[in-house]
C-alpha beads as a LAMMPS data file, in Angstrom:
LAMMPS data file: protein, C-alpha beads

269 atoms
268 bonds

1 atom types
1 bond types

-500.0 500.0 xlo xhi
-500.0 500.0 ylo yhi
-500.0 500.0 zlo zhi

Masses

1 110.0

Atoms # bond

1 1 1 -326.524 188.112 -397.142
2 1 1 -325.722 190.364 -394.192
3 1 1 -324.390 193.792 -393.326
4 1 1 -322.670 193.014 -390.034
5 1 1 -325.621 191.709 -388.001
6 1 1 -328.302 193.177 -390.293
7 1 1 -330.017 190.885 -392.842
8 1 1 -330.124 192.638 -396.230
9 1 1 -333.515 192.750 -397.903
10 1 1 -334.898 194.378 -401.058
11 1 1 -338.230 196.128 -401.554
12 1 1 -340.151 194.128 -404.136
13 1 1 -341.834 197.204 -405.631
14 1 1 -338.407 198.571 -406.506
15 1 1 -337.918 195.694 -408.942
16 1 1 -340.951 196.716 -411.047
17 1 1 -342.023 193.235 -412.031
18 1 1 -344.814 190.739 -411.491
19 1 1 -344.472 188.797 -408.268
20 1 1 -343.951 185.564 -410.225
21 1 1 -340.844 187.099 -411.806
22 1 1 -339.212 188.018 -408.501
23 1 1 -337.420 184.833 -407.494
24 1 1 -334.742 184.712 -410.236
25 1 1 -334.058 188.442 -409.859
26 1 1 -333.614 188.111 -406.105
27 1 1 -331.354 185.099 -406.621
28 1 1 -329.265 187.061 -409.129
29 1 1 -328.872 189.814 -406.540
30 1 1 -327.564 187.212 -404.110
31 1 1 -330.240 188.056 -401.541
32 1 1 -332.425 185.808 -399.424
33 1 1 -334.940 188.351 -398.075
34 1 1 -337.579 190.771 -399.346
35 1 1 -339.719 193.624 -398.068
36 1 1 -342.927 192.409 -399.671
37 1 1 -345.490 194.652 -401.384
38 1 1 -348.987 193.346 -400.592
39 1 1 -350.785 195.469 -403.197
40 1 1 -350.911 192.580 -405.730
41 1 1 -352.677 190.446 -403.106
42 1 1 -355.070 193.225 -402.092
43 1 1 -355.977 193.935 -405.702
44 1 1 -356.056 190.303 -406.855
45 1 1 -356.386 186.814 -405.411
46 1 1 -355.010 186.958 -401.862
47 1 1 -355.034 183.184 -401.330
48 1 1 -353.210 182.509 -404.589
49 1 1 -350.703 185.217 -403.635
50 1 1 -350.060 183.677 -400.203
51 1 1 -349.700 180.188 -401.651
52 1 1 -347.130 181.409 -404.166
53 1 1 -345.158 183.419 -401.615
54 1 1 -344.999 180.561 -399.124
55 1 1 -343.464 178.346 -401.816
56 1 1 -340.579 180.750 -402.491
57 1 1 -337.078 180.383 -401.028
58 1 1 -336.862 183.955 -399.750
59 1 1 -337.694 185.225 -396.297
60 1 1 -339.835 188.295 -395.631
61 1 1 -338.440 191.002 -393.343
62 1 1 -341.690 193.018 -393.514
63 1 1 -344.742 193.532 -395.692
64 1 1 -345.987 196.854 -397.095
65 1 1 -349.379 198.353 -397.915
66 1 1 -349.937 201.505 -399.982
67 1 1 -353.123 203.362 -400.920
68 1 1 -354.565 203.854 -404.419
69 1 1 -355.591 207.500 -403.943
70 1 1 -352.128 208.777 -403.060
71 1 1 -350.736 211.493 -405.335
72 1 1 -347.003 212.106 -404.945
73 1 1 -346.781 214.793 -407.644
74 1 1 -345.912 217.494 -405.114
75 1 1 -345.527 217.787 -401.356
76 1 1 -348.909 219.528 -401.277
77 1 1 -350.722 216.791 -403.209
78 1 1 -349.388 213.988 -401.013
79 1 1 -350.255 215.900 -397.859
80 1 1 -353.885 216.028 -398.978
81 1 1 -354.091 212.517 -400.442
82 1 1 -351.696 210.505 -398.295
83 1 1 -352.381 207.487 -396.138
84 1 1 -355.475 207.039 -393.998
85 1 1 -356.259 210.750 -393.674
86 1 1 -358.696 211.369 -396.598
87 1 1 -362.244 210.943 -395.287
88 1 1 -363.705 209.859 -398.626
89 1 1 -361.251 206.927 -398.768
90 1 1 -361.233 205.919 -395.114
91 1 1 -363.722 203.074 -395.265
92 1 1 -361.925 201.370 -398.160
93 1 1 -358.473 202.119 -396.787
94 1 1 -359.357 200.836 -393.331
95 1 1 -360.455 197.533 -394.842
96 1 1 -357.331 197.509 -397.013
97 1 1 -355.069 197.723 -393.960
98 1 1 -357.132 195.159 -392.049
99 1 1 -356.777 192.781 -395.005
100 1 1 -353.030 193.500 -395.137
101 1 1 -352.752 192.714 -391.420
102 1 1 -354.483 189.383 -391.982
103 1 1 -352.208 188.483 -394.905
104 1 1 -349.079 189.520 -392.990
105 1 1 -350.021 187.382 -390.007
106 1 1 -350.920 184.487 -392.330
107 1 1 -347.443 184.634 -393.857
108 1 1 -345.844 184.550 -390.422
109 1 1 -344.319 188.023 -390.828
110 1 1 -343.871 190.313 -387.808
111 1 1 -344.115 193.750 -389.414
112 1 1 -346.482 195.591 -391.778
113 1 1 -345.185 198.972 -392.976
114 1 1 -347.100 201.912 -394.402
115 1 1 -347.227 205.679 -394.793
116 1 1 -350.216 206.579 -392.610
117 1 1 -350.295 210.187 -393.803
118 1 1 -349.235 213.509 -392.319
119 1 1 -349.400 214.035 -388.575
120 1 1 -350.904 217.484 -388.025
121 1 1 -351.869 218.883 -384.625
122 1 1 -352.839 222.336 -385.928
123 1 1 -356.435 221.137 -386.444
124 1 1 -357.687 219.423 -383.229
125 1 1 -360.555 217.676 -385.022
126 1 1 -358.201 216.256 -387.664
127 1 1 -355.709 215.154 -385.013
128 1 1 -358.385 213.410 -382.909
129 1 1 -359.711 211.585 -385.973
130 1 1 -356.190 210.598 -387.035
131 1 1 -355.307 209.171 -383.619
132 1 1 -358.505 207.141 -383.494
133 1 1 -357.884 205.664 -386.939
134 1 1 -354.328 204.655 -386.081
135 1 1 -355.504 203.141 -382.778
136 1 1 -358.145 201.081 -384.565
137 1 1 -355.576 199.660 -386.984
138 1 1 -352.981 199.176 -384.253
139 1 1 -355.484 197.247 -382.142
140 1 1 -356.151 194.962 -385.100
141 1 1 -352.405 194.468 -385.627
142 1 1 -351.883 193.648 -381.961
143 1 1 -354.745 191.143 -382.024
144 1 1 -353.143 189.469 -385.056
145 1 1 -349.754 189.294 -383.338
146 1 1 -347.922 191.745 -385.613
147 1 1 -346.706 195.351 -385.469
148 1 1 -347.777 198.256 -387.663
149 1 1 -344.708 200.271 -388.658
150 1 1 -345.116 203.918 -389.666
151 1 1 -342.645 205.071 -392.291
152 1 1 -340.584 208.080 -391.284
153 1 1 -340.139 211.313 -393.195
154 1 1 -343.481 213.060 -393.567
155 1 1 -342.871 214.861 -390.291
156 1 1 -339.801 215.668 -388.211
157 1 1 -338.415 212.990 -385.925
158 1 1 -339.477 215.010 -382.873
159 1 1 -343.042 215.295 -384.182
160 1 1 -343.191 211.559 -384.855
161 1 1 -341.727 210.822 -381.416
162 1 1 -344.389 212.999 -379.751
163 1 1 -347.101 211.217 -381.731
164 1 1 -345.798 207.767 -380.790
165 1 1 -345.483 208.706 -377.124
166 1 1 -348.990 210.135 -376.992
167 1 1 -350.411 207.162 -378.886
168 1 1 -348.572 204.815 -376.521
169 1 1 -349.484 201.673 -378.439
170 1 1 -347.312 198.536 -378.132
171 1 1 -348.134 197.391 -381.681
172 1 1 -346.898 200.586 -383.375
173 1 1 -343.291 201.184 -384.387
174 1 1 -341.231 202.843 -387.127
175 1 1 -339.956 201.750 -390.509
176 1 1 -337.063 204.217 -390.739
177 1 1 -336.262 205.675 -394.157
178 1 1 -333.314 208.099 -394.040
179 1 1 -333.885 209.454 -397.552
180 1 1 -337.450 210.494 -396.733
181 1 1 -336.165 212.883 -394.075
182 1 1 -334.243 214.644 -396.849
183 1 1 -336.891 214.347 -399.578
184 1 1 -339.563 215.894 -397.359
185 1 1 -337.157 218.420 -395.828
186 1 1 -337.749 217.109 -392.291
187 1 1 -334.290 217.116 -390.766
188 1 1 -331.075 215.148 -390.495
189 1 1 -331.604 211.372 -390.703
190 1 1 -328.764 210.540 -388.321
191 1 1 -330.148 212.841 -385.629
192 1 1 -333.537 211.230 -386.269
193 1 1 -332.182 207.746 -385.536
194 1 1 -331.198 208.847 -382.035
195 1 1 -334.632 210.406 -381.450
196 1 1 -336.667 207.478 -382.782
197 1 1 -334.402 204.582 -381.762
198 1 1 -336.850 202.941 -379.294
199 1 1 -339.435 202.528 -382.058
200 1 1 -337.254 201.574 -385.061
201 1 1 -338.014 197.958 -386.055
202 1 1 -337.192 197.953 -389.797
203 1 1 -334.976 200.178 -391.961
204 1 1 -334.859 201.286 -395.588
205 1 1 -331.578 201.792 -397.390
206 1 1 -332.305 204.787 -399.609
207 1 1 -330.473 208.032 -400.359
208 1 1 -331.468 211.510 -401.538
209 1 1 -330.389 215.080 -402.208
210 1 1 -332.420 217.907 -400.708
211 1 1 -334.264 220.409 -402.861
212 1 1 -332.822 223.913 -403.042
213 1 1 -336.403 225.240 -403.153
214 1 1 -338.251 224.921 -399.819
215 1 1 -341.578 223.139 -400.105
216 1 1 -340.585 221.038 -403.128
217 1 1 -339.354 217.487 -403.520
218 1 1 -335.725 216.578 -403.184
219 1 1 -334.230 213.960 -405.505
220 1 1 -333.759 210.275 -404.749
221 1 1 -330.312 208.999 -405.773
222 1 1 -328.458 205.661 -405.525
223 1 1 -327.332 204.637 -402.038
224 1 1 -324.131 206.301 -400.775
225 1 1 -324.204 208.998 -403.501
226 1 1 -326.460 211.505 -401.717
227 1 1 -326.710 213.374 -398.435
228 1 1 -327.604 210.555 -396.038
229 1 1 -323.954 209.861 -395.027
230 1 1 -324.230 206.118 -395.460
231 1 1 -321.466 205.126 -393.055
232 1 1 -322.637 207.566 -390.396
233 1 1 -326.205 206.348 -390.702
234 1 1 -325.286 202.674 -390.332
235 1 1 -323.014 203.551 -387.424
236 1 1 -325.893 205.396 -385.731
237 1 1 -328.083 202.297 -386.066
238 1 1 -325.360 200.194 -384.427
239 1 1 -324.831 202.697 -381.620
240 1 1 -328.569 202.564 -380.914
241 1 1 -328.573 198.744 -380.783
242 1 1 -330.579 198.217 -383.941
243 1 1 -330.268 194.578 -385.025
244 1 1 -333.073 194.296 -387.583
245 1 1 -333.131 194.126 -391.363
246 1 1 -331.967 196.783 -393.816
247 1 1 -334.151 196.772 -396.932
248 1 1 -332.853 198.418 -400.094
249 1 1 -335.457 200.659 -401.739
250 1 1 -334.990 202.367 -405.121
251 1 1 -337.992 204.271 -406.446
252 1 1 -336.374 206.471 -409.096
253 1 1 -334.066 206.075 -412.060
254 1 1 -334.105 203.744 -415.055
255 1 1 -331.470 201.252 -413.842
256 1 1 -332.932 200.173 -410.533
257 1 1 -331.490 196.657 -410.444
258 1 1 -328.013 198.026 -411.138
259 1 1 -328.478 200.649 -408.408
260 1 1 -329.643 197.955 -405.976
261 1 1 -326.527 195.924 -406.779
262 1 1 -324.384 198.970 -405.988
263 1 1 -326.168 199.348 -402.648
264 1 1 -325.550 195.677 -401.839
265 1 1 -321.855 196.077 -402.661
266 1 1 -321.640 199.139 -400.404
267 1 1 -323.355 197.299 -397.546
268 1 1 -321.126 194.233 -397.651
269 1 1 -317.815 195.970 -398.379

Bonds

1 1 1 2
2 1 2 3
3 1 3 4
4 1 4 5
5 1 5 6
6 1 6 7
7 1 7 8
8 1 8 9
9 1 9 10
10 1 10 11
11 1 11 12
12 1 12 13
13 1 13 14
14 1 14 15
15 1 15 16
16 1 16 17
17 1 17 18
18 1 18 19
19 1 19 20
20 1 20 21
21 1 21 22
22 1 22 23
23 1 23 24
24 1 24 25
25 1 25 26
26 1 26 27
27 1 27 28
28 1 28 29
29 1 29 30
30 1 30 31
31 1 31 32
32 1 32 33
33 1 33 34
34 1 34 35
35 1 35 36
36 1 36 37
37 1 37 38
38 1 38 39
39 1 39 40
40 1 40 41
41 1 41 42
42 1 42 43
43 1 43 44
44 1 44 45
45 1 45 46
46 1 46 47
47 1 47 48
48 1 48 49
49 1 49 50
50 1 50 51
51 1 51 52
52 1 52 53
53 1 53 54
54 1 54 55
55 1 55 56
56 1 56 57
57 1 57 58
58 1 58 59
59 1 59 60
60 1 60 61
61 1 61 62
62 1 62 63
63 1 63 64
64 1 64 65
65 1 65 66
66 1 66 67
67 1 67 68
68 1 68 69
69 1 69 70
70 1 70 71
71 1 71 72
72 1 72 73
73 1 73 74
74 1 74 75
75 1 75 76
76 1 76 77
77 1 77 78
78 1 78 79
79 1 79 80
80 1 80 81
81 1 81 82
82 1 82 83
83 1 83 84
84 1 84 85
85 1 85 86
86 1 86 87
87 1 87 88
88 1 88 89
89 1 89 90
90 1 90 91
91 1 91 92
92 1 92 93
93 1 93 94
94 1 94 95
95 1 95 96
96 1 96 97
97 1 97 98
98 1 98 99
99 1 99 100
100 1 100 101
101 1 101 102
102 1 102 103
103 1 103 104
104 1 104 105
105 1 105 106
106 1 106 107
107 1 107 108
108 1 108 109
109 1 109 110
110 1 110 111
111 1 111 112
112 1 112 113
113 1 113 114
114 1 114 115
115 1 115 116
116 1 116 117
117 1 117 118
118 1 118 119
119 1 119 120
120 1 120 121
121 1 121 122
122 1 122 123
123 1 123 124
124 1 124 125
125 1 125 126
126 1 126 127
127 1 127 128
128 1 128 129
129 1 129 130
130 1 130 131
131 1 131 132
132 1 132 133
133 1 133 134
134 1 134 135
135 1 135 136
136 1 136 137
137 1 137 138
138 1 138 139
139 1 139 140
140 1 140 141
141 1 141 142
142 1 142 143
143 1 143 144
144 1 144 145
145 1 145 146
146 1 146 147
147 1 147 148
148 1 148 149
149 1 149 150
150 1 150 151
151 1 151 152
152 1 152 153
153 1 153 154
154 1 154 155
155 1 155 156
156 1 156 157
157 1 157 158
158 1 158 159
159 1 159 160
160 1 160 161
161 1 161 162
162 1 162 163
163 1 163 164
164 1 164 165
165 1 165 166
166 1 166 167
167 1 167 168
168 1 168 169
169 1 169 170
170 1 170 171
171 1 171 172
172 1 172 173
173 1 173 174
174 1 174 175
175 1 175 176
176 1 176 177
177 1 177 178
178 1 178 179
179 1 179 180
180 1 180 181
181 1 181 182
182 1 182 183
183 1 183 184
184 1 184 185
185 1 185 186
186 1 186 187
187 1 187 188
188 1 188 189
189 1 189 190
190 1 190 191
191 1 191 192
192 1 192 193
193 1 193 194
194 1 194 195
195 1 195 196
196 1 196 197
197 1 197 198
198 1 198 199
199 1 199 200
200 1 200 201
201 1 201 202
202 1 202 203
203 1 203 204
204 1 204 205
205 1 205 206
206 1 206 207
207 1 207 208
208 1 208 209
209 1 209 210
210 1 210 211
211 1 211 212
212 1 212 213
213 1 213 214
214 1 214 215
215 1 215 216
216 1 216 217
217 1 217 218
218 1 218 219
219 1 219 220
220 1 220 221
221 1 221 222
222 1 222 223
223 1 223 224
224 1 224 225
225 1 225 226
226 1 226 227
227 1 227 228
228 1 228 229
229 1 229 230
230 1 230 231
231 1 231 232
232 1 232 233
233 1 233 234
234 1 234 235
235 1 235 236
236 1 236 237
237 1 237 238
238 1 238 239
239 1 239 240
240 1 240 241
241 1 241 242
242 1 242 243
243 1 243 244
244 1 244 245
245 1 245 246
246 1 246 247
247 1 247 248
248 1 248 249
249 1 249 250
250 1 250 251
251 1 251 252
252 1 252 253
253 1 253 254
254 1 254 255
255 1 255 256
256 1 256 257
257 1 257 258
258 1 258 259
259 1 259 260
260 1 260 261
261 1 261 262
262 1 262 263
263 1 263 264
264 1 264 265
265 1 265 266
266 1 266 267
267 1 267 268
268 1 268 269
C-alpha cells in the first residue's frame, strides 16, 4: 500500500502484541511493510527472531532499538535517562546498539532508528563524550552497510542540523517524527522538514497537540487530528524530494489499531 510514491509501514510496537501475532494484524490493515522493533530479539533469542521474521510476507522499512533505562514520565526524566547519554548504562547500551546493527544487517534492512538522547552543547565534556559515542556506533553501522537514523524531536531542527553537520558521518541520518517536534516543544515540523531534508531517510506518521504549560509533555493524538497539518507535512516531504517510507506510529490511546486504520485511510485518500 502506498501514499503517492511512499510505501506505508506500521511501527510494530504500536500494535502491542507478540511478534508471532503480527502477521494477521498487518494483513488485516492491508499493509505489506513494518518498522520493526528489535527489542524482542535483543531481550530474547536473536536467531529465532531473525528466522521468524525472514519467513514473514512483510517487508521492513527500518528497524528500531530502544533502551531499558529510559523514563518518559516527564521531559526532565527523559532528558536524564534517554538514549546513550547515561554513563552507568553506556557499556550495556553500546552493546545493545551493536547487536541491533548486526541484526538489522542480517535481515537485509538499510536503516536502524533510535533516540540517541538529548544533544546538549552547554557542557563541553558531555558534548565531547556524546559525539564520540555516536561516532563509535556510526562507524559500526557503516561497516555493516547500514545507516543509523536519529529520531527527531528532542532538540530543535537547527540544533540537530548543526550536530549532523559537525558530526559529518555518512552513516548517520534522520528518522523524522513530526509529532515529536510538538510533544517536546521544539518547533514547527514543516519548517523542520526543510531544515533537515538532506538527512531524512525514514518518516513517522504521528500527530500531537502542544502542551499549554512550557516544559511539560504535549498530547499524542490520532493522525490528522492534531497540530501537525497532515497535508502540509506530506507536501513538504514531496517538495524536498523525499521518496522513502512513511511509518504509522501510535503510542497513546486505547484503540490503536482503529487509529492506525484511520491514518491509513487518510494517507491513501
